[in-house]
C-alpha positions as CSV (number, residue, x, y, z in Angstrom):
1,X,-41.0,0.9,26.6
2,X,-41.8,-2.8,26.8
3,X,-41.7,-5.3,24.1
4,X,-42.9,-8.9,24.2
5,X,-40.5,-10.5,21.8
6,X,-42.1,-13.9,21.8
7,X,-46.0,-13.5,21.2
8,X,-47.7,-16.1,18.9
9,X,-50.8,-15.1,17.0
10,X,-53.2,-17.0,15.0
11,X,-54.2,-20.9,15.0
12,X,-51.7,-23.3,16.7
13,X,-51.5,-26.3,14.6
14,X,-49.4,-28.6,16.5
15,X,-49.8,-27.6,20.3
16,X,-47.4,-28.9,22.8
17,X,-49.0,-30.5,26.1
18,X,-48.6,-27.1,27.7
19,X,-50.5,-25.2,24.9
20,X,-54.3,-24.9,23.8
21,X,-55.2,-25.5,20.4
22,X,-57.3,-22.3,20.2
23,X,-56.7,-19.5,18.0
24,X,-55.1,-16.5,19.2
25,X,-56.5,-13.2,17.8
26,X,-55.2,-9.7,17.6
27,X,-57.8,-8.8,20.5
28,X,-56.4,-11.4,22.8
29,X,-52.8,-10.3,22.2
30,X,-53.9,-6.6,23.0
31,X,-55.6,-7.5,26.2
32,X,-52.8,-9.7,27.4
33,X,-50.5,-6.8,26.4
34,X,-52.8,-4.2,28.5
35,X,-52.8,-6.5,31.3
36,X,-49.3,-7.1,31.6
37,X,-48.1,-3.3,30.5
38,X,-46.7,-4.4,27.5
39,X,-46.4,-1.6,24.6
40,X,-45.5,-4.0,21.9
41,X,-45.1,-7.4,20.9
42,X,-44.0,-9.5,18.1
43,X,-46.7,-11.3,16.1
44,X,-45.1,-14.6,15.3
45,X,-47.7,-17.6,13.8
46,X,-47.7,-21.1,15.5
47,X,-45.8,-23.9,13.7
48,X,-47.6,-25.4,11.1
49,X,-47.7,-29.3,9.9
50,X,-48.5,-28.6,6.4
51,X,-46.9,-26.2,3.9
52,X,-50.4,-24.6,3.1
53,X,-51.1,-24.0,6.9
54,X,-47.8,-22.0,7.2
55,X,-48.7,-19.9,4.2
56,X,-52.1,-19.1,5.4
57,X,-50.5,-18.0,8.7
58,X,-47.6,-16.3,7.3
59,X,-50.5,-14.4,4.9
60,X,-52.0,-12.9,8.0
61,X,-48.3,-11.7,8.9
62,X,-47.7,-10.2,5.6
63,X,-51.2,-8.5,5.8
64,X,-51.1,-7.4,9.9
65,X,-51.1,-3.5,10.1
66,X,-51.7,-2.9,13.9
67,X,-49.3,-0.7,15.2
68,X,-48.5,-2.5,18.5
69,X,-47.7,-5.6,16.8
70,X,-44.7,-6.2,15.1
71,X,-45.5,-9.2,12.2
72,X,-42.6,-12.0,11.7
73,X,-42.9,-14.7,9.1
74,X,-42.2,-18.1,10.1
75,X,-39.9,-19.9,7.7
76,X,-39.1,-23.8,7.7
77,X,-36.3,-24.7,5.4
78,X,-37.7,-27.9,4.5
79,X,-41.0,-26.3,3.3
80,X,-39.2,-23.4,1.4
81,X,-37.9,-26.2,-0.6
82,X,-40.9,-28.3,-0.7
83,X,-42.2,-25.4,-2.4
84,X,-39.6,-24.6,-4.8
85,X,-38.8,-21.1,-3.1
86,X,-35.7,-20.7,-5.0
87,X,-35.4,-18.3,-7.6
88,X,-38.4,-16.8,-9.0
89,X,-40.7,-17.7,-6.2
90,X,-38.4,-16.9,-3.8
91,X,-38.1,-13.5,-5.1
92,X,-41.9,-13.2,-4.9
93,X,-41.5,-14.1,-1.3
94,X,-38.9,-11.2,-0.9
95,X,-41.0,-8.8,-2.7
96,X,-44.2,-9.4,-0.7
97,X,-42.1,-9.4,2.6
98,X,-40.7,-6.0,1.7
99,X,-44.1,-4.7,0.7
100,X,-45.8,-5.7,4.3
101,X,-44.8,-4.6,7.7
102,X,-42.9,-7.7,8.5
103,X,-39.9,-6.8,11.0
104,X,-38.2,-10.4,11.0
105,X,-38.3,-14.0,10.0
106,X,-38.6,-16.5,12.7
107,X,-36.8,-20.0,12.6
108,X,-37.5,-22.9,15.0
109,X,-35.1,-26.1,14.4
110,X,-36.8,-27.8,17.4
111,X,-40.4,-27.5,16.5
112,X,-39.4,-28.2,12.8
113,X,-37.2,-31.2,13.4
114,X,-33.7,-29.8,11.8
115,X,-30.3,-29.5,12.7
116,X,-29.5,-25.9,11.6
117,X,-26.6,-25.7,9.2
118,X,-25.3,-23.2,6.4
119,X,-26.4,-25.4,3.6
120,X,-30.0,-25.8,4.7
121,X,-30.7,-22.4,6.1
122,X,-29.0,-20.4,3.2
123,X,-32.4,-19.3,1.6
124,X,-33.2,-18.1,4.7
125,X,-30.0,-16.0,5.2
126,X,-30.7,-14.8,1.6
127,X,-34.4,-13.5,2.5
128,X,-33.2,-11.9,5.7
129,X,-30.4,-10.0,3.7
130,X,-32.4,-9.1,0.6
131,X,-35.5,-7.6,3.0
132,X,-32.6,-6.3,5.4
133,X,-34.6,-7.9,8.7
134,X,-33.3,-9.9,11.6
135,X,-33.8,-13.7,12.0
136,X,-35.5,-14.7,15.5
137,X,-34.0,-18.2,16.1
138,X,-35.7,-20.3,18.6
139,X,-33.2,-22.4,20.6
140,X,-33.7,-24.7,23.6
141,X,-35.0,-27.9,24.5
142,X,-34.3,-31.1,22.9
143,X,-31.6,-32.1,20.5
144,X,-32.5,-29.7,17.8
145,X,-32.0,-26.9,20.0
146,X,-28.4,-27.9,21.2
147,X,-25.2,-27.1,19.9
148,X,-23.8,-30.0,17.7
């Protein structure tokens, strides 16, 4: 069995210089899977500049039903806090994740420009724990992706 664990789906709101700004649909992902001999892929939204774009993208993940795609929700700790996702609203997010096929959470300190800290990421850790799902933590280039 081959699983692609880094597959983006949806609209790319802030493409990097090597990416296209086109929308990537389910059929695009499935065709690429078939061509490469991949059985399953994660389905991760692209990063978003505005909270409303991220919530739309995550809404697609919450509704995704295709058996070859494992949906992940992208969480930006700054947008969680700006949207008041502590307490009641956070509980609603947990409830939505539990009722969906979401298999994990994606965080990306580089794209979302933050240094990871326990204080900043506590709400995300709590959501993952409440939903009993893993966190896919993107590391890599630039200062936000390096250990401090």
